[in-house]
Each structure stands twice: as structure tokens, then as C-alpha cells.
Steps between C-alpha positions, in 0.01 A plus 500: 500500500227749522550849603324437844721195569822698394392788730432268795843325446681827494339610826595164667853515367547854622378392857736203506780698383446771758511236773830368367647843461521436117448743219252389227656707208295348222216264455297372201277190433512277202224269403579240771790639704640819643832682476642690793809711526603530864778649690571322830752501773736208544336396827190400315484127387356502142325168559306648807416813300369307200306266734345794663420687176340184353303409819351833588409591139344158432286522820390849422417450129321160568288656780307712247368194322541668170401271214811566295712388800311180589499400129880540484601316825739222501294266706465708828814710416523848349875475451711206369768397759783625265651844465792667338741752656741676283770733622552820298810632673676615173202619312373857524178491721318720255544242224390211733205723619393556150518130412275417801247777429471392121415135567141553391562645161207450242706302243573210718321172483412321819781279627726566204841676540579791273706437196819695473 
């Protein structure tokens, strides 16, 4: 994702998180997806939060008509219908935050996981 798309996504995500009383603790985009670290109260349904994050950000990013976005659309959709939610209750938040923030390291090939 380009810098302007990433900046627009961050702004959209911050707005949605504020509406849900959720804290956006870390954010980073990779080539074709985003990683978010959020802290949310138990009253928030994760499926509703994700739906809102994807809907608002998609509408906002697509409204600009940027060529890099229109070229990458999946049909009419910016996001795929799938998502992953991972709980990190036992991991130190600074470790998880560093992981999220380092998703766009220069040594990664698009779509390929890191070798360990």
C-alpha cells in the first residue's frame, strides 16, 4: 500500500475506534493488508468493530479514485471478506506492538512469510 493509502486508512481506523471506545495501539500496512493492535472493552463485539473498520476505511479510500487503489480492487471491494483476530492476553504488549509496527520491513517479499 502506498503512503497516502496507509495514512488514509490510519485516519479511518482512528475515527472508528473512537466511536467504539477502542484504543488503536499500533497500526501498519503490508503490501495488501493491514495489522492493527487494539484494546477494546468486553462490551464491543469484535465482528461489529471489524465490519465498521473495513466499511468506513473502504468507502473513504475508494472515494479518492487513486489509481493504485482502483488497480488493486477485488472486483468492487477494497477488502476481502475475511479477517483474523488473535488474542494476545499472555504476551507483553510491547512485543506485540513491535511485531505490528515492523510488518513492512524492507527484507520481506510480497506475500511471503518470514523464514525462521
